[in-house]
Each structure stands twice: as C-alpha cells, then as structure tokens.
N, C-alpha and C positions, 0 to 999 in steps of 0.2 A: 464582366469588366475586363480591363486590359490584360492581355496575354493569357487569359483563361484557357482558350482552346489549345494554344501552343504547348502549355504545360501539360494539359490533359493528354494530348495525343502523343507527345514525345516521351512522357514518363510512364504512361499507363497502357498505351496501345502500340508499342513498337512491333509486337506480334500479337496474335490472339491465341497463342499456345499457353495454357495454364499448367504449370507443374504441380502435380497433386501428391500429397503424402499424408500425414496425420496431424492432429491439432497443432499447430504452432506455425503455421503456413508462411511461406515467403512468396512475394509477388514479383516475378520478373515482368509481368505486364499488367493485367487487370486484377485477377484473383489467382493466387497460387495457394490453393487450399491443400495442405499436405495431408493427403489421405491414402493415396496409393501411387506408386511410381509409374503413372501413366499420364498422358496428355489429354486435355479436353479442349476442343475448339469452340470459341465463343462465336456463334453465328445465329442468324435468324432461323427460328424453327416455328413455322406457322402452325404446326400441330400443338406446340406447347404454349405459345404466346401470341395473342392477337393484338395487333396495333390499331387501336381506335383513336383517330386524331380528333374526335369531337367531344369525348368525355372529359369531365373536369373533376378536380379534387374537391372535397367538401370544405376546404379551408381557404384562407386568402381572400382577395377581393378582385373586382374588375380592374383591368390594367390601368384605366384612367380614373379610378375612383379615389376620392379623398376622404371616404367615410371613416377610415381608421387612422388617418394621418395625425390628427390631433392627439389621439391616445398614444400613438407611437412617440410623438415628440415629448409628451408628458412623461412617459416611461423612461425615455432616454435621459431626460434632464434629471429625473430622480435616481438614475443609475450611474451617474458620474459624467455625463456629457456636459461640458461647460456651455455657457450662453453662446448662442450662434448669431451670426449676421445674415443667416439665410433661413427660409422656411419652405416647406413642401407646398406646391401649388400646381394647378393645371397650366400647361405650357404649350406653345405651338410645336416645339420640337421635342418629341418623346412622351407625349400624353401628360405626364406629370414630372416635375423635377424640382431642383432647389433654386429658389429665386432670392435675389438680394433684398434684404430688409433695409439696409443702410448703404451709404457709399462705401465701396470696396476699392482699395488702391491696388495698382499694379505692383506685384512683388510681395503682397501680403499673404501670410500663412493663415489658412482656414481649417476648420473641422476640429482637430485635436480629440479624435475619438480614442478613449483609453483601451488598453488591451483587455480589460474586464468585459468589454462589450464586443469582443471578437468571437466569432464562432470558428473554431479550429478542430483539428483531429483530437485535441486534448481537452475539449470542452466536456463539462460534467453532464451525464445523462440523467434525465428524469427517471429512466428505468436502468439503474446501474447494472442489472444482470445482463440486459441486452448489449450494453456497451462492453461488458467484460467478455462476452462470447465473441464479439467481433474482433476484439483486440487479441483474444486467445488464438484466433485464426489469422492474425496479422493481416487483416484487410487493409489495403492501402488507403491513402487520404481521400481520394475522390469517391469511391464506393462507400467508404465509411461515413463521409459527410452527407452523401445522398441518403443513406439509411438513417443517419442521425436526424436530418430535417424531417423525414416522415415520422419518425418516432416521437419527436417533440411536438409536431403538428397534431398527431393523433390524440395526445393527452390534453390538448387545448389549454385551459387556464391553469392546469397543474404545472405547465412548463414556464420557466422564467422568460422564454422567448415568445410567449403568446402574442404580445402586442406587435412584435416584429413580424412574425409569421402571418398574422392577420392583415398586415399591410403589404405583404408580397402579392404579386399578381397570381390569380387563380390559374391563368393560362399564360405563361410567359411567351413573349414574341420569340419564336425560334422555329427553325425548319424542322425541329423534332415534332412540331404540331401540324406539319403538312402531311397529307396522305400520300401514298406512293403514286396514286393517280394524279394528284396535283403536282408533284415533283416532275413526273413524266410529261405532263401537259404543258406546264408553264415554264419549266427550266430545261427543256430538252436540249437546247443549244449550249448551255453553260456547263462547264466542268464542276461547278458548285453542286449541281444535281447529284453527281456521283459521290462527292464529299458528304453530302447530306445523307445519302443512302448508307454510306459506310459508318457514319456517326450513329444512325438509327440501329444499324447492325451491332455496333459496339455496345450501345446502351442495352439493347435487348439481350445480347450475350452476357453482359455483366449481371443483369438481373437474373437470367436463367441459371447462371453459375452460383450466385448467392442463394437462390431458392433451392437448388439441388443440394448444395454442400452444407448450407447452414440453416436456412429458414425451415426446411422440411424436417430438420432434426430438433428444432426448438419451436414448435407451432404455438406454444403458449406465449412465447416472447415475440414471435414474428408471425402473427395471424395473417392469412392470405387476404382477408377483407381489408387489411390496412397496408400490408407490404405486397403490392402487386405492380403490374406493368404500368398502369396509369399513374400511380403515385410516384413510381421511379422516373417516369418521363417528366413529371412535374419537377421533382427534386433535381434531376440532371439539368433540366431547362434553367432552373434557378442558378445552379452552379456555373453553367456555361456563360450566363449573362451577368453574374454578380461576383463570382469568386475573384479575388485579386492575389497576386504574388507580391510580397513585400521584400524588395531587395535588401533593405537594411536589417531584416530579420532572417538573414540567410536563406532568402527565397521562400519563406513560409507562406502557405496559402491560407486564406481566411475569408470568411464573409464578414464585412464590416458594416453593420447597420448605420443608417444615416448617410454614410459616404457612398453607399451603393444607390442612392437616389439621384446622384449626379449623372447627367447625360453627356454624351460624346459630341464634340465638335471637331471637324477637320482643321479648323482655324486656330486651335490652341495646341500646345505641346506639353502642358503640365500634367502630371500624373500623381497617383496616390503612392505614399510610402510612409514607413514608420520613422518618426522623428525622435531620436534618442534624447535630445535635450528636453523636449516637452512631454516625452513618453506617451505619444499618441500618433494616430494616423493623420497626416496632414497633406495638403497640396499647396503650392505657391502659385498665386495667380500670375498669369503672364499678360493680363490686360486689366483695365479698370472696369468696374460695373456700377451702374446707377441703380437706385432703389426700383424694384419691379423687373429688372433684367434677369433673365435666366443665367445662372453660373455654370460653366462647362469645364470638363477635364477631357483628356485624351484617353481613349481605350487602347491606344497603340497605333503603330503604322500598319494599318490593315486595309486590304482591298475592299471594294464595295461588296463583293461576294462573301468575304470573310465576315463582314459586319452583318450581312443578312443571315449568314449561317448561325451565328451565335446570338446576335442581339435582335434580329428581326426587323432591321430597317436598312434602307439604301439612301446614302447622301444624295443631294441634288447633283445632277450631271455636271461634271467639270469642277466640282468643289473639293474633291479628295485627291491631294497630290500623291498619295500612296496607292491609288487605284491601279489594278492590274487585271489582266485576263490570262487564263491558262490556255496555252496553245498546244494542242495535241500533235505529236510527231510520231511517225511509225516507219520502221523498215519495211521495204517491199519484199514480200515472199518470193517474188520473181527474180530478185537480185541473185546473181550467180554466187555471191559471197555471203548469202543470208546467214548460213549456219556459223561461219567464222565470225561475222559481225555480232550475231546474237551471243555467241560464246564470250566475246570480248566485253559486251555490255553486262552480261550476267556476272562476270568476274568482278565487276565494280558495283554490283548491287542494282543494276538497271535491267529493264526488259525491252522487248522489241518495240513497245509503245510507251512513250514518255510524254509528260506535260511540263512545259516551262512557262514561267510568268513573263508576260510582256507588259511594260508600262508605257505611258505616253512619252516618256523620256528615253526609252531604250529597252534592251533585252539582255539577259545574262550571258556570260561567256560560255556557260555550259550548253546553251541552245545552239550556238554556232558550232561547237565541237561535235554535237550530235549530228547536225546537218552535214558537216564534213564527212563523218563516218557513213552516213546514209548514202551519199553520192560517190564515195571513193571507189575507184576501179580496182580490179584484182591486183594490178601492178603495185598498189599501195598497201598490200596486206600486212607488211611489216609495221605500218603505222596504225593499224586497227586498235590495238590495245592502248596506244598513246591517246588516240582520239576518244576512246571509251572512258579512259581515266579522266580526261578533261571534261567529259560530259557529265561526270558524277560530282555532285556537290559534297560528297564525302571524301573526295580525293584532295590531297594536299599538293599534288603535282602541279606543274605549270599548266595553266588553263588557256592562256592567250596564245593559242597556236594559230599559225597561218599557213595555208596551203594555196598559194596564188593560182596554181594550175586548175584547181577545182572550186575556186571561190565563187565564180559565176554560177555554177551548178548548185552550190550550197545555198546561195541566196535565192535562186529560183525555187529550190525545194521548200524553203521557208515561206516564200511568197505563195506557192501552191497551197500550202497548209493554211495560211492566213485566209486565202480566198475561199477555200472550202468551208472554213468556220464562218466567214462573213455570210456565205450563202445560207447556212443553217440559221443564223440569227435573223437574216432578212425574211426567211420563210416564217419563222415564229412571230416576228413583229407584224408582218403583213396579215397573219391569221389572227392576231390578238383581238381584233375588232369583232371577229365572228366566233370567239370561243364560247362554248355553251355554258351559260350561267343560270340555267333553268332549275332553280331550287325553290321548294315550296315555302321554306321558312325565311322571313325577311332578315332575321339575324344571320342565318347562314348565307343568304345572298350578299349581305354586306361583307361578310368574311371573304367570300369568293372574289368579290370585286376588289377588296383590299389586297388579297394575295396576288391577283392578276396584275394590279398596278405595281406592286413590288417587283414582280417578275419582268414587267415591261421596263421599269426603271433600270433594273440590273442589266437586262439584255441590251438596252440602249447604251449604257455606259461602257459595257464590254465591247460592243460592236464599234463604238467610237475609237477605242484604242486600236482595234484591228484595222480600221480604215486608215489610221495614222501610220501604222506599220506598213500597210499595203502601199501607201503613197511613197514612203521612204524607200522601200525595197524596189518598187518600180523605177523610181528615179535613179537609184544607184545602179541598177541593171542597165538602164538606158545609157547612163554615162559610161559604164564599162564597155558596153557594146559599141557605143559611138567612138570611144577611144581606140578600141580594137580595130574597128573598121578604118579609122584614120591611119592607124599604124600600118595596116595592110596596103593602103593606097600609097603611103609614104615610101614603102619598100619597092613599089613598082618602078619609080624613076625619080631621079634627083629633081628634074624640072617640075614634075607633077607635085612633088613634095613641097617645093617652095610655094606653089600656087595655093595648095590646100592649107598650109600654115597661115598664109596671109589672109585667105578668105574666111578661115574659121576662128581667127583670133578674137573677133568681137563676140561671137557666139560662146566661145570657151570662157571668156571673161564674165559673160552673163551667168554661166553655170557656176563659176567660182563665187560670184557675188551672192547667188542664191544659197550656196553652201555656208556662207558666213551669217546668214540671216536667222531670225528667231525661229522660223518655220522650216528649218532644214537640218540635214544630218552632218555631223562632224565626219569627214571622210576617213579620219584615222580610226574611228571607232564604230562606224556603222556596220562593220562585220562582226561586232561583238568582242573586239579585242581591246577592251578598256581596262586600264590599271585599277579602276575603282570597283570593278566587279560587274559592271553593266556597260553595255554599249550606250552611249549618250546621244540623244537626238536633240540638238540645241536649237 
C-alpha cells in the first residue's frame, strides 16, 4: 500500500551494517542483534540461501480468487467491522478489489476499520514465546511483522487471523518473485532492475541474520520447515504491497484487513488514514461511484517503476502524472579533475555514478548541478564542492546554481546520457518480440508472457519520458547555439548586424511562440533552476 517501500528503505535499510551484542538488541538498520561488538553485512549468500522464484507457500489463495472472500467478510463483520457499501469482487484493474454496492457520494467517508482489526508490531501472538523472543532481541517492525505473519499462517485455524491470511495471495505480485534471469532479461534497460536486486538482497540478508542470530538458537519456536526463505519472501511481499503508514497515529505501520483490498488509481488522490473521531481507518472519496463500479484509493505519488517494484503492476502509458525514469550520470575517468570531483561528491554522500529522476514535466535541480560538475574545467575547481553540495538531495545549501559559461556543455552532457539510455530501451523493446518463452508448463508460459508484458509496458513508459527530455534538450541547445552564432555575426559589423536582426525577427518570434506552448520548455527553468525543486517543461 501507499508509502510502504519508502518507509521500509529509509528506516530499515539506510546501511546494511548490523551492530551486534547480546540479548536486548538495537536496530540501526535491519537487525541489530546485540551479541558481540562486531558488524555483520546483510548480503546475498548463495551458499546459505537459494532464491527460488517459483515455489509457493502452503497458505493463502490465488491472487484472483474469491474462494475465501465470503469467509473473510463474515469474519470481519463478526469482529467489529461496521456494515459496508462495498464488497470484494473480481475487477478489470487489479484482479480483485472492492466494488460499490450502493451509490457512493463524492466526499463520503468509507471503511471505518477499527484498531482491533489492525496487525501491528504490538499484535498478540498465537505463540507468545516466539513473540517474546523477538521482542527480547528488539527486532524492528518490518522483520517482526514478516515473522509474525509466517507464525500466524503456520498455525492455521488456531490463529485469529486465519480468515484474513487465507484470503491473501499465495504469490503476491512483486518483483521479489522474478528470478535474476528474468530481471536481467526483461528489465535490463531500467534502473528498477537494480532496485529490485537490492531489495532481494536486503530481504535475503534480513532472513539470514534472523536465522543465524535467533532462529537457529530457538529451533522449536522457529523450525526451518516453516521459517525459511520462501515463507519470508511471501511475508515481505505482503508487507511491501499492503502495509500502510497511518499519519494520524504518529506514522504507525499496520496491515489493515479489508482496506488492503482497495486498488490504486492514478486518477484519485485519496489515501488511507486513521480517523480519531470515528476511531477507525477511513478514506474520503474524491469522486462519486455507481453500484458495480470499482472503488479506488491512491498508493502515493509513485513512478510506474516503483508501482511495479512493490505492487506488481504498471499503469497504462501516459496515465500516471507521477511517472518518472531514473537517468544514470557518471563522471568520466579520463577527466583531468576526476579525483578532485569524486572527492567533492563523496564529501556530500555521492559517488562517481548517480541516478536522478526525470519526469515528463521536468528534472530535479540536483541533476543539473551534477552535470555542471561533470563538465566543469580545472579553472573552476574552487566551485567543485559547491556543485557537489547542490547535486546532493541531503544538502540544504542553495541548489539553483547557474554557470552560463558551461551551461551548453552541461545540457549536452545530459542529452548524451538520455540518448544512451534511449538506445538501451530501443534495443530491449525491439528484441521483446523474439524473447525466448519456450517453457513446457502452460501455467509457467502464462507467467512469462505476463512478466514480459509488464516489462514492455514499463520500458515503453520510461522511454517516452526520455524521448520528451531529448526533444527539450535538443531544442534548448539548438536555440543556444543559434543565439550564439547570431551574436558572433552581430559583432562582425554594424551593417551586418542590422540585416541579421531584421531577417531573423520572424524566426525568433516563432521560437518564442513555441516556448509558450503546451509542448515546450520554460526557458527560465529548462536548465533545472526552478524554485519549485524541479525544472518545469510546460
């Protein structure tokens, strides 16, 4: 659900160094199991853990199944959920979702899920001893909830959450379920591929650390046949796609049964939160719904790649106003000032290679600052640290820097990076029709076709943004060079100057009219110097 990945990555994975000492552990990142004053790196260890993307857990249901929906609704109603204006049904967007049973007005509050139905880090365990051990080791919320879900699922009907877990997908849509081969083949051009690999690495590292520091010491409470890599991939897949942060409860994270059946739409902005007056999780509709229509919320302002990463879907091309593509930029090792520039970047938490998001409406100020640094000559060495600071999103210093003398080179640097990425996307999309889908199982064939289509949809949407940036950059550079050429001619003689001004007036006005149109760039901000934090392409 909304903001799940942002919370997970920023609070649990700032680094993968785990401080260890003895029982009472503090977690600076994933797990900080206090056992000995040394560090453990959470990383993929193929000798310890094998990542099998096709195995499934023995609980839950097919992702489009309604077999357990009726039991879930009955259990929720008997557990304190008030009468609803929606029911679970099969839908065109999202396999299954909540559909209006009655007319729903714009501005109406819905759901009212009480806190007694939340799953949080404070929820009661069916196996109190297991819960006590994890709390003794101060396991943070995400790994704790992942373990809790597995523990409750394994005891089946003995758990109060049995009906809820039975209605959860057996294999959530998530890039966690893509094999490394599939990520490399289908998402080679997209930076989301690397993000997915990092996420898999983090999840495997978290499981390995839990297994080494806790599970192996309490095998009766955490048997490997239940608490293993496959079940942890399932539980983390559920958390990535369903956990919500509730701003009105001080940012508490929770699984909210029933509310998590709502699907995302790029056309709505309403989101889930705790309503203190009604003492339940609600959302307020920002449009009306007729009986039979699917009801939507927003999972947050996320790019298509982020939606695929956590939720396993890609919106239709051009429908997501928050869509963006990560543009990779790198210093050239042949640069005479490479070491000095790299040192300046590292001082501000950056590296020689950085990625910056580009949207259809513009790009961040930090990207332009990085480009200035990349092309700056030795004579500007005193400005290296200023540029590097502006290129960092952690810096509070002024970011809207301008260096007119190297602006053209900086824009050309960005354009070259855009065109290099476009070439990679074109290669992947051209080859998509001939990708090998020769699998013997019809079910597996359908899965591969589905993954391939998701990849094509993502690559098409990301390439579209790059094409737009390419167009803007080319036109901006053309105008700069045209203006520069005109200025050189003007300096040649007064008489020539008068002729040039007269003959170019109509052409110049044409360019200015283009710049004021819907499909053009605001000249004041196309270099990334916008007060709003992004350059705007109007």
